[in-house]
C-alpha distance (Angstrom), angle and dihedral (degrees) to the residues before:
residue distance angle dihedral
M1 . . .
K2 3.81 . .
E3 3.81 114.9 .
M4 3.78 113.0 -117.6
R5 3.79 110.1 -137.5
S6 3.78 137.8 -158.2
A7 3.78 125.7 -153.3
L8 3.79 136.9 -161.0
V9 3.82 116.7 -149.9
V10 3.80 126.5 -169.8
G11 3.78 120.6 -176.2
A12 3.80 89.8 36.8
T13 3.81 95.9 153.3
G14 3.80 94.1 59.2
L15 3.79 127.6 91.9
V16 3.81 97.3 -91.9
G17 3.80 96.2 29.6
S18 3.81 94.6 55.5
A19 3.82 91.2 48.5
L20 3.80 90.3 47.7
V21 3.83 94.4 51.0
K22 3.82 91.4 53.1
L23 3.81 91.3 46.3
L24 3.82 93.6 50.9
C25 3.80 94.4 43.9
N26 3.80 90.9 53.1
S27 3.79 92.6 45.5
D28 3.79 123.3 104.3
E29 3.82 90.1 -144.5
Y30 3.82 94.7 65.7
V31 3.79 126.3 64.6
S32 3.81 95.9 177.3
V33 3.79 135.9 25.1
N34 3.80 116.2 -167.7
V35 3.79 120.5 -165.3
I36 3.79 131.4 -168.2
S37 3.79 109.8 -159.2
R38 3.79 140.0 163.0
R39 3.79 91.1 -137.8
P40 3.82 136.9 26.2
L41 3.78 119.5 -84.7
D42 3.79 121.9 -121.2
Y43 3.81 89.2 -138.0
F44 3.81 129.1 81.4
H45 3.80 131.5 -167.6
P46 3.84 135.6 157.9
K47 3.82 90.8 -117.2
L48 3.81 93.7 49.9
V49 3.82 123.1 98.3
V50 3.80 117.2 179.7
T51 3.81 124.1 -162.2
L52 3.82 112.7 -165.1
R53 3.78 110.3 -145.2
E54 3.80 140.2 143.2
F55 3.78 105.9 -114.8
D56 3.79 94.1 -126.9
Q57 3.81 88.5 57.0
I58 3.80 98.7 50.7
A59 3.80 115.0 131.4
E60 3.78 130.9 -167.2
S61 3.81 89.4 -105.8
D62 3.83 88.3 64.5
I63 3.79 90.8 62.1
E64 3.79 110.4 88.3
F65 3.79 116.5 -160.2
A66 3.79 112.6 -92.0
H67 3.77 138.1 166.7
E68 3.80 89.5 -122.7
V69 3.79 141.2 3.6
Y70 3.79 116.7 -133.7
C71 3.81 108.2 -156.5
C72 3.81 110.8 -164.2
L73 3.80 97.7 159.9
G74 3.78 116.9 140.8
T75 3.79 143.2 130.0
T76 3.80 141.0 175.1
M77 3.79 131.3 -105.2
K78 3.80 90.0 -115.1
K79 3.80 93.4 53.1
A80 3.82 94.2 40.7
G81 3.81 91.8 50.3
S82 3.80 95.9 -148.5
K83 3.78 142.1 31.7
E84 3.79 89.6 -109.9
Q85 3.81 93.1 56.5
F86 3.80 91.9 41.9
E87 3.81 91.5 55.4
K88 3.81 90.3 48.1
V89 3.81 91.4 59.9
D90 3.80 100.1 34.7
F91 3.80 100.4 35.1
E92 3.81 116.7 12.7
Y93 3.81 99.8 42.5
P94 3.84 96.1 48.1
L95 3.82 89.9 48.5
T96 3.80 92.6 49.3
I97 3.80 92.3 49.4
A98 3.81 91.2 46.3
A99 3.81 92.0 52.1
L100 3.81 92.8 48.6
A101 3.80 91.7 45.7
K102 3.80 91.7 51.6
N103 3.81 90.5 50.2
R104 3.81 88.1 53.0
G105 3.80 90.4 55.3
I106 3.81 98.3 -106.9
G107 3.79 105.5 153.6
H108 3.80 104.9 -165.2
F109 3.82 126.6 56.3
I110 3.83 117.1 -174.6
V111 3.80 114.6 -170.3
I112 3.79 135.3 -179.0
S113 3.79 110.2 -130.4
A114 3.80 123.8 159.1
M115 3.77 141.6 -100.4
G116 3.79 109.3 -89.2
A117 3.80 95.1 22.7
N118 3.79 107.2 168.2
E119 3.79 130.5 147.2
K120 3.83 89.1 -138.8
A121 3.82 96.2 46.1
F122 3.79 121.1 128.6
A123 3.82 93.5 -127.1
Y124 3.81 114.6 78.0
Y125 3.82 92.6 -141.4
S126 3.81 91.5 55.1
R127 3.82 91.2 46.6
V128 3.81 92.3 54.8
K129 3.81 91.4 48.4
G130 3.80 90.1 48.2
K131 3.79 90.9 49.6
L132 3.80 90.0 51.6
E133 3.80 92.4 50.4
N134 3.82 92.4 50.3
A135 3.81 92.4 47.5
L136 3.81 91.7 50.5
I137 3.80 91.5 48.5
T138 3.81 89.9 51.1
M139 3.81 88.6 52.2
D140 3.82 86.2 69.8
F141 3.79 100.5 -138.6
P142 3.82 116.2 -170.1
Q143 3.81 85.5 -119.4
L144 3.80 127.8 8.1
S145 3.81 122.3 -178.0
I146 3.81 116.9 -170.1
V147 3.81 116.5 -162.5
R148 3.82 115.9 -157.7
P149 3.81 109.7 -171.8
S150 3.78 125.8 179.3
L151 3.82 118.9 -133.1
I152 3.81 107.5 -22.8
I153 3.79 115.7 -136.9
G154 3.80 131.4 -166.7
E155 3.79 144.1 100.2
R156 3.79 106.9 -49.5
G157 3.78 125.9 -168.5
E158 3.80 87.3 -134.2
F159 3.80 131.6 50.0
R160 3.80 117.1 -118.2
F161 3.81 108.5 -173.1
G162 3.81 97.2 -164.9
E163 3.80 94.1 47.6
S164 3.81 91.6 45.1
I165 3.81 92.2 54.4
G166 3.80 90.5 44.9
A167 3.80 91.9 48.9
I168 3.81 92.3 52.0
A169 3.80 91.9 48.2
L170 3.80 93.8 47.1
K171 3.80 92.2 46.6
M172 3.79 88.2 59.1
V173 3.80 95.6 47.7
N174 3.82 99.3 34.3
P175 3.84 93.3 97.9
L176 3.82 89.2 54.9
L177 3.81 93.6 52.4
V178 3.79 103.4 92.5
G179 3.79 135.5 149.5
P180 3.83 112.5 9.4
L181 3.83 89.8 -4.6
K182 3.80 91.7 63.3
Q183 3.80 89.9 85.8
V184 3.83 91.1 67.8
R185 3.80 94.3 56.6
S186 3.80 114.0 118.5
I187 3.80 112.9 -103.3
P188 3.83 129.8 -150.6
A189 3.80 116.8 -119.0
E190 3.82 90.3 -127.3
Q191 3.81 90.1 57.6
I192 3.81 91.7 52.2
A193 3.82 89.0 50.8
R194 3.82 91.4 51.1
A195 3.80 90.8 47.0
M196 3.82 92.1 50.4
K197 3.79 90.8 51.8
M198 3.80 90.2 48.8
I199 3.81 90.1 49.8
A200 3.81 89.5 53.4
L201 3.80 93.8 49.3
Q202 3.79 103.2 32.0
G203 3.81 107.8 9.7
E204 3.79 129.0 123.5
K205 3.81 110.7 -66.4
Q206 3.80 96.9 -139.0
K207 3.80 138.9 111.4
V208 3.80 98.9 -96.0
T209 3.80 128.9 9.3
I210 3.80 125.2 175.5
Y211 3.80 117.3 -157.5
K212 3.81 116.1 -159.7
S213 3.79 123.0 -149.3
D214 3.82 95.6 -102.0
E215 3.81 89.5 53.9
L216 3.80 90.3 50.9
L217 3.81 89.9 51.5
S218 3.79 91.6 53.3
M219 3.82 95.1 52.0
D220 3.76 106.9 100.2
I221 3.79 124.7 -165.3
P222 3.81 100.9 156.8
P223 3.80 116.8 -136.0
V224 3.82 116.5 -104.2
E225 3.81 91.5 -109.4
K226 3.80 90.9 56.1
V227 3.81 92.8 50.0
E228 3.81 91.7 48.3
A229 3.81 90.9 48.4
E230 3.80 91.5 51.2
L231 3.82 91.7 49.5
A232 3.79 91.2 48.7
E233 3.80 90.9 49.2
K234 3.81 91.3 51.4
E235 3.81 90.8 50.0
I236 3.78 91.9 50.1
S237 3.80 93.2 46.2
F238 3.82 93.5 51.7
N239 3.78 108.4 113.8
W240 3.79 104.7 -135.7
S241 3.81 91.3 179.8
K242 3.80 88.9 72.2
L243 3.78 90.8 68.6
K244 3.77 110.1 100.4
K245 3.76 116.8 -126.7
D246 3.77 91.7 -124.0
E247 3.84 89.5 59.4
L248 3.79 91.1 63.1
P249 3.83 120.9 80.6
P250 3.82 114.1 -107.4
I251 3.78 112.0 -100.1
D252 3.80 93.7 -135.0
K253 3.80 94.5 50.3
E254 3.78 126.0 81.7
V255 3.76 113.3 -118.9
V256 3.82 106.3 -129.8
F257 3.80 118.7 -151.8
D258 3.81 110.5 -135.7
R259 3.84 103.6 -140.4
S260 3.80 92.9 -177.7
K261 3.81 89.6 67.3
K262 3.80 90.8 52.0
K263 3.81 90.6 51.7
E264 3.82 90.4 51.1
A265 3.81 90.7 49.8
D266 3.80 91.0 48.6
K267 3.81 90.6 53.1
R268 3.82 91.2 51.3
D269 3.83 90.8 51.0
């Protein structure tokens, strides 16, 4: 019997988080998707439960039990306005949520970091992400999965000039980025969401696993529409004329269901 899962998502109004919530809600593997958010979502689903809370006011009682926590929190220096506010969103809040989730007995924490995350990096952004990774590792989660995407692309509700220029440039050179350079290819938010779900369901069952951007790109859980299209194509392409007439039941004869065969099959199962 398939295990029915529950998930907790923070950062659900962002580019990856919003794609992830929709993916999980429409997944057969999940029966409930809990979200903690500062503002209401513009998406509704029977499986979805949203708790509105400022992240610096989150208590352990706000953390519903889940099989995994998906942490998609993140901002930019421009939007944060200061280094202090940036570190609150990208460092302090994820750590707080991780600590509360561990206390609640949640065994798997999946977090979006960034390519080049390193506490000793030259770039401030990379240093903060590296500091977060090290702090989470020290927290000693039963299972910690760190996702390090390259430039994330997709339809944002806000315009980010620098990222837009970078996305256009990378889209042009992506086909040329092969081998070790594949990990700097831009990556769609929907693909990161699919990869995170795959990590939760089929990922490495070890203490700490770091997934680089090229690995995320190679993880393929096809969207529902694609699967349905492939099934429809197979049905259409089936050559019914190849069936011999003697393989079909006669029209004027009653087709009798042999219940003894069903009982034998049931015993084998």
